[in-house]
mmCIF file of the N, C-alpha and C atoms, coordinates in Angstrom:
data_MODEL
# 
_entry.id   MODEL 
# 
loop_
_atom_site.group_PDB 
_atom_site.id 
_atom_site.type_symbol 
_atom_site.label_atom_id 
_atom_site.label_alt_id 
_atom_site.label_comp_id 
_atom_site.label_asym_id 
_atom_site.label_entity_id 
_atom_site.label_seq_id 
_atom_site.pdbx_PDB_ins_code 
_atom_site.Cartn_x 
_atom_site.Cartn_y 
_atom_site.Cartn_z 
_atom_site.occupancy 
_atom_site.B_iso_or_equiv 
_atom_site.pdbx_formal_charge 
_atom_site.auth_seq_id 
_atom_site.auth_comp_id 
_atom_site.auth_asym_id 
_atom_site.auth_atom_id 
_atom_site.pdbx_PDB_model_num 
ATOM 1   N N  . UNK A 1 1  ? 85.566  110.280 115.396 1.00 0.00 ? 1  UNK A N  1 
ATOM 2   C CA . UNK A 1 1  ? 84.370  110.996 115.764 1.00 0.00 ? 1  UNK A CA 1 
ATOM 3   C C  . UNK A 1 1  ? 84.463  112.469 115.355 1.00 0.00 ? 1  UNK A C  1 
ATOM 4   N N  . UNK A 1 2  ? 85.636  113.052 115.482 1.00 0.00 ? 2  UNK A N  1 
ATOM 5   C CA . UNK A 1 2  ? 85.803  114.446 115.108 1.00 0.00 ? 2  UNK A CA 1 
ATOM 6   C C  . UNK A 1 2  ? 85.617  114.632 113.611 1.00 0.00 ? 2  UNK A C  1 
ATOM 7   N N  . UNK A 1 3  ? 86.008  113.608 112.816 1.00 0.00 ? 3  UNK A N  1 
ATOM 8   C CA . UNK A 1 3  ? 85.856  113.710 111.365 1.00 0.00 ? 3  UNK A CA 1 
ATOM 9   C C  . UNK A 1 3  ? 84.402  113.771 110.945 1.00 0.00 ? 3  UNK A C  1 
ATOM 10  N N  . UNK A 1 4  ? 83.546  112.981 111.573 1.00 0.00 ? 4  UNK A N  1 
ATOM 11  C CA . UNK A 1 4  ? 82.135  112.991 111.181 1.00 0.00 ? 4  UNK A CA 1 
ATOM 12  C C  . UNK A 1 4  ? 81.476  114.313 111.551 1.00 0.00 ? 4  UNK A C  1 
ATOM 13  N N  . UNK A 1 5  ? 81.848  114.880 112.688 1.00 0.00 ? 5  UNK A N  1 
ATOM 14  C CA . UNK A 1 5  ? 81.287  116.177 113.073 1.00 0.00 ? 5  UNK A CA 1 
ATOM 15  C C  . UNK A 1 5  ? 81.745  117.262 112.109 1.00 0.00 ? 5  UNK A C  1 
ATOM 16  N N  . UNK A 1 6  ? 83.000  117.193 111.700 1.00 0.00 ? 6  UNK A N  1 
ATOM 17  C CA . UNK A 1 6  ? 83.545  118.190 110.781 1.00 0.00 ? 6  UNK A CA 1 
ATOM 18  C C  . UNK A 1 6  ? 82.840  118.106 109.426 1.00 0.00 ? 6  UNK A C  1 
ATOM 19  N N  . UNK A 1 7  ? 82.612  116.877 108.931 1.00 0.00 ? 7  UNK A N  1 
ATOM 20  C CA . UNK A 1 7  ? 81.951  116.706 107.638 1.00 0.00 ? 7  UNK A CA 1 
ATOM 21  C C  . UNK A 1 7  ? 80.505  117.181 107.681 1.00 0.00 ? 7  UNK A C  1 
ATOM 22  N N  . UNK A 1 8  ? 79.842  116.995 108.796 1.00 0.00 ? 8  UNK A N  1 
ATOM 23  C CA . UNK A 1 8  ? 78.457  117.423 108.904 1.00 0.00 ? 8  UNK A CA 1 
ATOM 24  C C  . UNK A 1 8  ? 78.344  118.939 109.053 1.00 0.00 ? 8  UNK A C  1 
ATOM 25  N N  . UNK A 1 9  ? 79.360  119.574 109.609 1.00 0.00 ? 9  UNK A N  1 
ATOM 26  C CA . UNK A 1 9  ? 79.267  121.017 109.838 1.00 0.00 ? 9  UNK A CA 1 
ATOM 27  C C  . UNK A 1 9  ? 79.617  121.838 108.597 1.00 0.00 ? 9  UNK A C  1 
ATOM 28  N N  . UNK A 1 10 ? 80.347  121.238 107.648 1.00 0.00 ? 10 UNK A N  1 
ATOM 29  C CA . UNK A 1 10 ? 80.727  121.995 106.442 1.00 0.00 ? 10 UNK A CA 1 
ATOM 30  C C  . UNK A 1 10 ? 79.523  122.441 105.617 1.00 0.00 ? 10 UNK A C  1 
ATOM 31  N N  . UNK A 1 11 ? 78.589  121.559 105.300 1.00 0.00 ? 11 UNK A N  1 
ATOM 32  C CA . UNK A 1 11 ? 77.415  122.042 104.535 1.00 0.00 ? 11 UNK A CA 1 
ATOM 33  C C  . UNK A 1 11 ? 76.623  123.097 105.305 1.00 0.00 ? 11 UNK A C  1 
ATOM 34  N N  . UNK A 1 12 ? 76.528  122.924 106.600 1.00 0.00 ? 12 UNK A N  1 
ATOM 35  C CA . UNK A 1 12 ? 75.814  123.910 107.417 1.00 0.00 ? 12 UNK A CA 1 
ATOM 36  C C  . UNK A 1 12 ? 76.541  125.254 107.383 1.00 0.00 ? 12 UNK A C  1 
ATOM 37  N N  . UNK A 1 13 ? 77.861  125.204 107.433 1.00 0.00 ? 13 UNK A N  1 
ATOM 38  C CA . UNK A 1 13 ? 78.652  126.438 107.384 1.00 0.00 ? 13 UNK A CA 1 
ATOM 39  C C  . UNK A 1 13 ? 78.396  127.187 106.080 1.00 0.00 ? 13 UNK A C  1 
ATOM 40  N N  . UNK A 1 14 ? 78.485  126.470 104.956 1.00 0.00 ? 14 UNK A N  1 
ATOM 41  C CA . UNK A 1 14 ? 78.299  127.133 103.663 1.00 0.00 ? 14 UNK A CA 1 
ATOM 42  C C  . UNK A 1 14 ? 76.864  127.622 103.479 1.00 0.00 ? 14 UNK A C  1 
ATOM 43  N N  . UNK A 1 15 ? 75.906  126.907 104.049 1.00 0.00 ? 15 UNK A N  1 
ATOM 44  C CA . UNK A 1 15 ? 74.520  127.350 103.974 1.00 0.00 ? 15 UNK A CA 1 
ATOM 45  C C  . UNK A 1 15 ? 74.341  128.651 104.748 1.00 0.00 ? 15 UNK A C  1 
ATOM 46  N N  . UNK A 1 16 ? 74.922  128.728 105.946 1.00 0.00 ? 16 UNK A N  1 
ATOM 47  C CA . UNK A 1 16 ? 74.795  129.960 106.735 1.00 0.00 ? 16 UNK A CA 1 
ATOM 48  C C  . UNK A 1 16 ? 75.568  131.109 106.102 1.00 0.00 ? 16 UNK A C  1 
ATOM 49  N N  . UNK A 1 17 ? 76.686  130.807 105.448 1.00 0.00 ? 17 UNK A N  1 
ATOM 50  C CA . UNK A 1 17 ? 77.420  131.865 104.736 1.00 0.00 ? 17 UNK A CA 1 
ATOM 51  C C  . UNK A 1 17 ? 76.542  132.434 103.629 1.00 0.00 ? 17 UNK A C  1 
ATOM 52  N N  . UNK A 1 18 ? 75.867  131.565 102.900 1.00 0.00 ? 18 UNK A N  1 
ATOM 53  C CA . UNK A 1 18 ? 74.968  132.028 101.836 1.00 0.00 ? 18 UNK A CA 1 
ATOM 54  C C  . UNK A 1 18 ? 73.833  132.875 102.378 1.00 0.00 ? 18 UNK A C  1 
ATOM 55  N N  . UNK A 1 19 ? 73.270  132.463 103.509 1.00 0.00 ? 19 UNK A N  1 
ATOM 56  C CA . UNK A 1 19 ? 72.179  133.234 104.123 1.00 0.00 ? 19 UNK A CA 1 
ATOM 57  C C  . UNK A 1 19 ? 72.685  134.611 104.544 1.00 0.00 ? 19 UNK A C  1 
ATOM 58  N N  . UNK A 1 20 ? 73.850  134.656 105.181 1.00 0.00 ? 20 UNK A N  1 
ATOM 59  C CA . UNK A 1 20 ? 74.404  135.938 105.621 1.00 0.00 ? 20 UNK A CA 1 
ATOM 60  C C  . UNK A 1 20 ? 74.795  136.818 104.427 1.00 0.00 ? 20 UNK A C  1 
ATOM 61  N N  . UNK A 1 21 ? 75.284  136.190 103.362 1.00 0.00 ? 21 UNK A N  1 
ATOM 62  C CA . UNK A 1 21 ? 75.676  136.944 102.173 1.00 0.00 ? 21 UNK A CA 1 
ATOM 63  C C  . UNK A 1 21 ? 74.479  137.649 101.548 1.00 0.00 ? 21 UNK A C  1 
ATOM 64  N N  . UNK A 1 22 ? 73.312  137.037 101.628 1.00 0.00 ? 22 UNK A N  1 
ATOM 65  C CA . UNK A 1 22 ? 72.107  137.654 101.077 1.00 0.00 ? 22 UNK A CA 1 
ATOM 66  C C  . UNK A 1 22 ? 71.641  138.846 101.903 1.00 0.00 ? 22 UNK A C  1 
ATOM 67  N N  . UNK A 1 23 ? 72.096  138.953 103.156 1.00 0.00 ? 23 UNK A N  1 
ATOM 68  C CA . UNK A 1 23 ? 71.697  140.061 104.022 1.00 0.00 ? 23 UNK A CA 1 
ATOM 69  C C  . UNK A 1 23 ? 72.519  141.325 103.771 1.00 0.00 ? 23 UNK A C  1 
ATOM 70  N N  . UNK A 1 24 ? 73.598  141.214 103.018 1.00 0.00 ? 24 UNK A N  1 
ATOM 71  C CA . UNK A 1 24 ? 74.474  142.354 102.781 1.00 0.00 ? 24 UNK A CA 1 
ATOM 72  C C  . UNK A 1 24 ? 73.746  143.395 101.938 1.00 0.00 ? 24 UNK A C  1 
ATOM 73  N N  . UNK A 1 25 ? 73.841  144.642 102.358 1.00 0.00 ? 25 UNK A N  1 
ATOM 74  C CA . UNK A 1 25 ? 73.282  145.747 101.586 1.00 0.00 ? 25 UNK A CA 1 
ATOM 75  C C  . UNK A 1 25 ? 74.461  146.464 100.922 1.00 0.00 ? 25 UNK A C  1 
ATOM 76  N N  . UNK A 1 26 ? 74.602  146.267 99.631  1.00 0.00 ? 26 UNK A N  1 
ATOM 77  C CA . UNK A 1 26 ? 75.723  146.844 98.904  1.00 0.00 ? 26 UNK A CA 1 
ATOM 78  C C  . UNK A 1 26 ? 75.451  148.322 98.604  1.00 0.00 ? 26 UNK A C  1 
ATOM 79  N N  . UNK A 1 27 ? 76.467  149.175 98.728  1.00 0.00 ? 27 UNK A N  1 
ATOM 80  C CA . UNK A 1 27 ? 76.267  150.592 98.408  1.00 0.00 ? 27 UNK A CA 1 
ATOM 81  C C  . UNK A 1 27 ? 76.119  150.780 96.900  1.00 0.00 ? 27 UNK A C  1 
ATOM 82  N N  . UNK A 1 28 ? 75.472  151.868 96.534  1.00 0.00 ? 28 UNK A N  1 
ATOM 83  C CA . UNK A 1 28 ? 75.297  152.148 95.110  1.00 0.00 ? 28 UNK A CA 1 
ATOM 84  C C  . UNK A 1 28 ? 76.619  152.634 94.524  1.00 0.00 ? 28 UNK A C  1 
ATOM 85  N N  . UNK A 1 29 ? 76.709  152.552 93.224  1.00 0.00 ? 29 UNK A N  1 
ATOM 86  C CA . UNK A 1 29 ? 77.920  152.992 92.523  1.00 0.00 ? 29 UNK A CA 1 
ATOM 87  C C  . UNK A 1 29 ? 78.165  154.486 92.788  1.00 0.00 ? 29 UNK A C  1 
ATOM 88  N N  . UNK A 1 30 ? 77.065  155.244 92.820  1.00 0.00 ? 30 UNK A N  1 
ATOM 89  C CA . UNK A 1 30 ? 77.134  156.684 93.078  1.00 0.00 ? 30 UNK A CA 1 
ATOM 90  C C  . UNK A 1 30 ? 77.735  156.959 94.459  1.00 0.00 ? 30 UNK A C  1 
ATOM 91  N N  . UNK A 1 31 ? 77.289  156.217 95.448  1.00 0.00 ? 31 UNK A N  1 
ATOM 92  C CA . UNK A 1 31 ? 77.762  156.387 96.819  1.00 0.00 ? 31 UNK A CA 1 
ATOM 93  C C  . UNK A 1 31 ? 79.244  156.047 96.932  1.00 0.00 ? 31 UNK A C  1 
ATOM 94  N N  . UNK A 1 32 ? 79.639  154.950 96.303  1.00 0.00 ? 32 UNK A N  1 
ATOM 95  C CA . UNK A 1 32 ? 81.048  154.539 96.338  1.00 0.00 ? 32 UNK A CA 1 
ATOM 96  C C  . UNK A 1 32 ? 81.918  155.595 95.667  1.00 0.00 ? 32 UNK A C  1 
ATOM 97  N N  . UNK A 1 33 ? 81.479  156.118 94.547  1.00 0.00 ? 33 UNK A N  1 
ATOM 98  C CA . UNK A 1 33 ? 82.240  157.139 93.838  1.00 0.00 ? 33 UNK A CA 1 
ATOM 99  C C  . UNK A 1 33 ? 82.376  158.401 94.684  1.00 0.00 ? 33 UNK A C  1 
ATOM 100 N N  . UNK A 1 34 ? 81.267  158.833 95.302  1.00 0.00 ? 34 UNK A N  1 
ATOM 101 C CA . UNK A 1 34 ? 81.290  160.031 96.141  1.00 0.00 ? 34 UNK A CA 1 
ATOM 102 C C  . UNK A 1 34 ? 82.251  159.855 97.323  1.00 0.00 ? 34 UNK A C  1 
ATOM 103 N N  . UNK A 1 35 ? 82.173  158.724 97.971  1.00 0.00 ? 35 UNK A N  1 
ATOM 104 C CA . UNK A 1 35 ? 83.023  158.479 99.130  1.00 0.00 ? 35 UNK A CA 1 
ATOM 105 C C  . UNK A 1 35 ? 84.496  158.347 98.725  1.00 0.00 ? 35 UNK A C  1 
ATOM 106 N N  . UNK A 1 36 ? 84.753  157.754 97.578  1.00 0.00 ? 36 UNK A N  1 
ATOM 107 C CA . UNK A 1 36 ? 86.137  157.630 97.091  1.00 0.00 ? 36 UNK A CA 1 
ATOM 108 C C  . UNK A 1 36 ? 86.737  159.001 96.793  1.00 0.00 ? 36 UNK A C  1 
ATOM 109 N N  . UNK A 1 37 ? 85.943  159.860 96.173  1.00 0.00 ? 37 UNK A N  1 
ATOM 110 C CA . UNK A 1 37 ? 86.412  161.218 95.887  1.00 0.00 ? 37 UNK A CA 1 
ATOM 111 C C  . UNK A 1 37 ? 86.675  161.973 97.186  1.00 0.00 ? 37 UNK A C  1 
ATOM 112 N N  . UNK A 1 38 ? 85.800  161.812 98.158  1.00 0.00 ? 38 UNK A N  1 
ATOM 113 C CA . UNK A 1 38 ? 85.973  162.493 99.441  1.00 0.00 ? 38 UNK A CA 1 
ATOM 114 C C  . UNK A 1 38 ? 87.241  162.016 100.147 1.00 0.00 ? 38 UNK A C  1 
ATOM 115 N N  . UNK A 1 39 ? 87.482  160.724 100.161 1.00 0.00 ? 39 UNK A N  1 
ATOM 116 C CA . UNK A 1 39 ? 88.683  160.184 100.810 1.00 0.00 ? 39 UNK A CA 1 
ATOM 117 C C  . UNK A 1 39 ? 89.935  160.673 100.102 1.00 0.00 ? 39 UNK A C  1 
ATOM 118 N N  . UNK A 1 40 ? 89.925  160.683 98.772  1.00 0.00 ? 40 UNK A N  1 
ATOM 119 C CA . UNK A 1 40 ? 91.083  161.155 98.010  1.00 0.00 ? 40 UNK A CA 1 
ATOM 120 C C  . UNK A 1 40 ? 91.340  162.637 98.278  1.00 0.00 ? 40 UNK A C  1 
ATOM 121 N N  . UNK A 1 41 ? 90.283  163.445 98.305  1.00 0.00 ? 41 UNK A N  1 
ATOM 122 C CA . UNK A 1 41 ? 90.440  164.877 98.556  1.00 0.00 ? 41 UNK A CA 1 
ATOM 123 C C  . UNK A 1 41 ? 90.987  165.133 99.958  1.00 0.00 ? 41 UNK A C  1 
ATOM 124 N N  . UNK A 1 42 ? 90.459  164.450 100.953 1.00 0.00 ? 42 UNK A N  1 
ATOM 125 C CA . UNK A 1 42 ? 90.946  164.632 102.321 1.00 0.00 ? 42 UNK A CA 1 
ATOM 126 C C  . UNK A 1 42 ? 92.400  164.197 102.430 1.00 0.00 ? 42 UNK A C  1 
ATOM 127 N N  . UNK A 1 43 ? 92.751  163.082 101.791 1.00 0.00 ? 43 UNK A N  1 
ATOM 128 C CA . UNK A 1 43 ? 94.140  162.610 101.826 1.00 0.00 ? 43 UNK A CA 1 
ATOM 129 C C  . UNK A 1 43 ? 95.083  163.628 101.189 1.00 0.00 ? 43 UNK A C  1 
ATOM 130 N N  . UNK A 1 44 ? 94.662  164.233 100.074 1.00 0.00 ? 44 UNK A N  1 
ATOM 131 C CA . UNK A 1 44 ? 95.499  165.255 99.428  1.00 0.00 ? 44 UNK A CA 1 
ATOM 132 C C  . UNK A 1 44 ? 95.654  166.488 100.310 1.00 0.00 ? 44 UNK A C  1 
ATOM 133 N N  . UNK A 1 45 ? 94.569  166.941 100.918 1.00 0.00 ? 45 UNK A N  1 
ATOM 134 C CA . UNK A 1 45 ? 94.623  168.125 101.783 1.00 0.00 ? 45 UNK A CA 1 
ATOM 135 C C  . UNK A 1 45 ? 95.530  167.860 102.980 1.00 0.00 ? 45 UNK A C  1 
ATOM 136 N N  . UNK A 1 46 ? 95.382  166.705 103.607 1.00 0.00 ? 46 UNK A N  1 
ATOM 137 C CA . UNK A 1 46 ? 96.223  166.376 104.763 1.00 0.00 ? 46 UNK A CA 1 
ATOM 138 C C  . UNK A 1 46 ? 97.685  166.245 104.334 1.00 0.00 ? 46 UNK A C  1 
ATOM 139 N N  . UNK A 1 47 ? 97.929  165.667 103.174 1.00 0.00 ? 47 UNK A N  1 
ATOM 140 C CA . UNK A 1 47 ? 99.295  165.554 102.664 1.00 0.00 ? 47 UNK A CA 1 
ATOM 141 C C  . UNK A 1 47 ? 99.933  166.911 102.439 1.00 0.00 ? 47 UNK A C  1 
ATOM 142 N N  . UNK A 1 48 ? 99.169  167.846 101.869 1.00 0.00 ? 48 UNK A N  1 
ATOM 143 C CA . UNK A 1 48 ? 99.688  169.205 101.644 1.00 0.00 ? 48 UNK A CA 1 
ATOM 144 C C  . UNK A 1 48 ? 99.953  169.892 102.980 1.00 0.00 ? 48 UNK A C  1 
ATOM 145 N N  . UNK A 1 49 ? 99.057  169.703 103.945 1.00 0.00 ? 49 UNK A N  1 
ATOM 146 C CA . UNK A 1 49 ? 99.254  170.318 105.261 1.00 0.00 ? 49 UNK A CA 1 
ATOM 147 C C  . UNK A 1 49 ? 100.503 169.773 105.947 1.00 0.00 ? 49 UNK A C  1 
ATOM 148 N N  . UNK A 1 50 ? 100.719 168.466 105.879 1.00 0.00 ? 50 UNK A N  1 
ATOM 149 C CA . UNK A 1 50 ? 101.905 167.860 106.491 1.00 0.00 ? 50 UNK A CA 1 
ATOM 150 C C  . UNK A 1 50 ? 103.160 168.381 105.800 1.00 0.00 ? 50 UNK A C  1 
ATOM 151 N N  . UNK A 1 51 ? 103.127 168.485 104.475 1.00 0.00 ? 51 UNK A N  1 
ATOM 152 C CA . UNK A 1 51 ? 104.286 168.998 103.745 1.00 0.00 ? 51 UNK A CA 1 
ATOM 153 C C  . UNK A 1 51 ? 104.558 170.451 104.122 1.00 0.00 ? 51 UNK A C  1 
ATOM 154 N N  . UNK A 1 52 ? 103.517 171.255 104.273 1.00 0.00 ? 52 UNK A N  1 
ATOM 155 C CA . UNK A 1 52 ? 103.674 172.652 104.652 1.00 0.00 ? 52 UNK A CA 1 
ATOM 156 C C  . UNK A 1 52 ? 104.261 172.783 106.057 1.00 0.00 ? 52 UNK A C  1 
ATOM 157 N N  . UNK A 1 53 ? 103.717 172.017 107.009 1.00 0.00 ? 53 UNK A N  1 
ATOM 158 C CA . UNK A 1 53 ? 104.252 172.036 108.371 1.00 0.00 ? 53 UNK A CA 1 
ATOM 159 C C  . UNK A 1 53 ? 105.710 171.573 108.393 1.00 0.00 ? 53 UNK A C  1 
ATOM 160 N N  . UNK A 1 54 ? 106.027 170.558 107.606 1.00 0.00 ? 54 UNK A N  1 
ATOM 161 C CA . UNK A 1 54 ? 107.398 170.064 107.539 1.00 0.00 ? 54 UNK A CA 1 
ATOM 162 C C  . UNK A 1 54 ? 108.323 171.161 107.010 1.00 0.00 ? 54 UNK A C  1 
ATOM 163 N N  . UNK A 1 55 ? 107.897 171.860 105.969 1.00 0.00 ? 55 UNK A N  1 
ATOM 164 C CA . UNK A 1 55 ? 108.707 172.932 105.408 1.00 0.00 ? 55 UNK A CA 1 
ATOM 165 C C  . UNK A 1 55 ? 108.909 174.051 106.426 1.00 0.00 ? 55 UNK A C  1 
ATOM 166 N N  . UNK A 1 56 ? 107.827 174.435 107.122 1.00 0.00 ? 56 UNK A N  1 
ATOM 167 C CA . UNK A 1 56 ? 107.938 175.516 108.110 1.00 0.00 ? 56 UNK A CA 1 
ATOM 168 C C  . UNK A 1 56 ? 108.846 175.116 109.284 1.00 0.00 ? 56 UNK A C  1 
ATOM 169 N N  . UNK A 1 57 ? 108.724 173.905 109.760 1.00 0.00 ? 57 UNK A N  1 
ATOM 170 C CA . UNK A 1 57 ? 109.570 173.448 110.864 1.00 0.00 ? 57 UNK A CA 1 
ATOM 171 C C  . UNK A 1 57 ? 111.023 173.366 110.418 1.00 0.00 ? 57 UNK A C  1 
ATOM 172 N N  . UNK A 1 58 ? 111.253 172.872 109.212 1.00 0.00 ? 58 UNK A N  1 
ATOM 173 C CA . UNK A 1 58 ? 112.613 172.785 108.689 1.00 0.00 ? 58 UNK A CA 1 
ATOM 174 C C  . UNK A 1 58 ? 113.206 174.194 108.539 1.00 0.00 ? 58 UNK A C  1 
ATOM 175 N N  . UNK A 1 59 ? 112.421 175.136 108.035 1.00 0.00 ? 59 UNK A N  1 
ATOM 176 C CA . UNK A 1 59 ? 112.882 176.516 107.906 1.00 0.00 ? 59 UNK A CA 1 
ATOM 177 C C  . UNK A 1 59 ? 113.210 177.112 109.283 1.00 0.00 ? 59 UNK A C  1 
ATOM 178 N N  . UNK A 1 60 ? 112.342 176.867 110.257 1.00 0.00 ? 60 UNK A N  1 
ATOM 179 C CA . UNK A 1 60 ? 112.568 177.374 111.604 1.00 0.00 ? 60 UNK A CA 1 
ATOM 180 C C  . UNK A 1 60 ? 113.805 176.795 112.238 1.00 0.00 ? 60 UNK A C  1 
ATOM 181 N N  . UNK A 1 61 ? 114.024 175.508 112.096 1.00 0.00 ? 61 UNK A N  1 
ATOM 182 C CA . UNK A 1 61 ? 115.228 174.876 112.669 1.00 0.00 ? 61 UNK A CA 1 
ATOM 183 C C  . UNK A 1 61 ? 116.469 175.400 111.973 1.00 0.00 ? 61 UNK A C  1 
ATOM 184 N N  . UNK A 1 62 ? 116.433 175.537 110.663 1.00 0.00 ? 62 UNK A N  1 
ATOM 185 C CA . UNK A 1 62 ? 117.587 176.092 109.944 1.00 0.00 ? 62 UNK A CA 1 
ATOM 186 C C  . UNK A 1 62 ? 117.852 177.532 110.345 1.00 0.00 ? 62 UNK A C  1 
ATOM 187 N N  . UNK A 1 63 ? 116.822 178.314 110.565 1.00 0.00 ? 63 UNK A N  1 
ATOM 188 C CA . UNK A 1 63 ? 116.975 179.703 110.974 1.00 0.00 ? 63 UNK A CA 1 
ATOM 189 C C  . UNK A 1 63 ? 117.629 179.780 112.356 1.00 0.00 ? 63 UNK A C  1 
ATOM 190 N N  . UNK A 1 64 ? 117.215 178.917 113.262 1.00 0.00 ? 64 UNK A N  1 
ATOM 191 C CA . UNK A 1 64 ? 117.756 178.928 114.627 1.00 0.00 ? 64 UNK A CA 1 
ATOM 192 C C  . UNK A 1 64 ? 119.205 178.460 114.644 1.00 0.00 ? 64 UNK A C  1 
ATOM 193 N N  . UNK A 1 65 ? 119.531 177.429 113.855 1.00 0.00 ? 65 UNK A N  1 
ATOM 194 C CA . UNK A 1 65 ? 120.871 176.855 113.928 1.00 0.00 ? 65 UNK A CA 1 
ATOM 195 C C  . UNK A 1 65 ? 121.895 177.641 113.111 1.00 0.00 ? 65 UNK A C  1 
ATOM 196 N N  . UNK A 1 66 ? 121.482 178.533 112.258 1.00 0.00 ? 66 UNK A N  1 
ATOM 197 C CA . UNK A 1 66 ? 122.471 179.271 111.455 1.00 0.00 ? 66 UNK A CA 1 
ATOM 198 C C  . UNK A 1 66 ? 122.689 180.660 111.963 1.00 0.00 ? 66 UNK A C  1 
# 
């Protein structure tokens, strides 16, 4: 009995997936490019800030211990 229910639900599943897939609003290429550049820039800025803080803390610890 479970097999017949499973076989009947597969076509329904794929039909609903297709319906939901058509509802997706894809971003424009321009939007994706802008957001990618923004994420990369923020990641670089945060990386530089972390490196700077690491250098300052390392300098401070070395200054105190020597």
